[in-house]
N, C-alpha and C positions, 0 to 999 in steps of 0.2 A: 505494502500500499504506500501511495506517495503521499505525504504530505497531508492526511488527514487529519483535521482537528476534529476530533468524534465529540458530539454533544449530544447523541443518540443513537441506540441499537434498539432494533428489532428481530424479533425472535419468528420466524415461521415454522411449521408443522405439519406433517402429511395429514396430520389427525385432527386437525384446528381449521376453523374458517372464520376468516373474521376482513374487516373493513380495512381498507389500508390508510394508514395512518396520515398519512401526508392528502390524500384526494378521498372523493366518495366511490372512488374503485372497489368492488366487492372482490375479496381473494379467498378461491376456493384452496381448502387443502390438497383435494385431489386434483389441482393443479400448482403444483408447489412451483414448477419450474416458469411459468406464467405469472405467479406470483413475483418470483426472483425476479426475471427480465422486466416487470414492471415497475420495483421499484430500483433497480439499475437506468432503468433508462428515461425514467419518468422523473424520477428525484434525485437523483445521481446517488443512488447506495453504493457500497462496496462488500462485495460479499469476505463476510469474515472468517466463516466458518459453515462447512456441510459436512453432516453424518448422521449418522441412526441413534435411536434414542429406544432404550429397553422400558417397556412399559409392561412388564408381569409377562402373565399366562393368561389365555383366554379360557371360558368355559369347558373346552374340549382340552386342555393343557399343551395348548398348543401355544410356542415363544410371540410374544406381540413386538414387533419394533414397528419405530413410525421412521422418515428423514424428518431431519432437523437443518434449519438453516439459520445463521447469524447476521444480518447485514448492520452496517456501520452510516452513519452520517453525519454529514458535517450540520447540519441544522435540527432545531427539533421542533417536531409536527406542530401547528397550529391548535389551540383547544378546540374541540367539536362540543356541543350541543349534546345534553343525550336523546335519544332518539328516540321522539311523540308518539310514533305510529303514524300508517297515514292518515293523512286529512281526509275528509268525506264533505263534499257540500252536496245537499238536496233541497229542493224545494217543495212543502208543505200545500198543498192543493189547495187546502180549504179555505187559505186567507194568503197566500204567496209570500209568508214568509220565508225566509232562508237561514237556513241551523245549517251550522258548521261542527 
């Protein structure tokens, strides 16, 4: 890594889905490669590490591993307001009032 002043790190995992910390892009854990590429190309992230994480065994006794990646950024992501759910607008037919 060349002269990266690390201000923020972000962990991705193939067993988790989340929103991008910098924008509204949804990051699916099943598409870890696309999530890594998005953070590198859109937000100038630097890949610090990629490897596996042991998560115990499943109900059949099989070992469970996930792929994880750690990325570094020179800027801290902006604060995001908590998700409020979808906003629905409709008009009540009797009196024409709009309810949100």
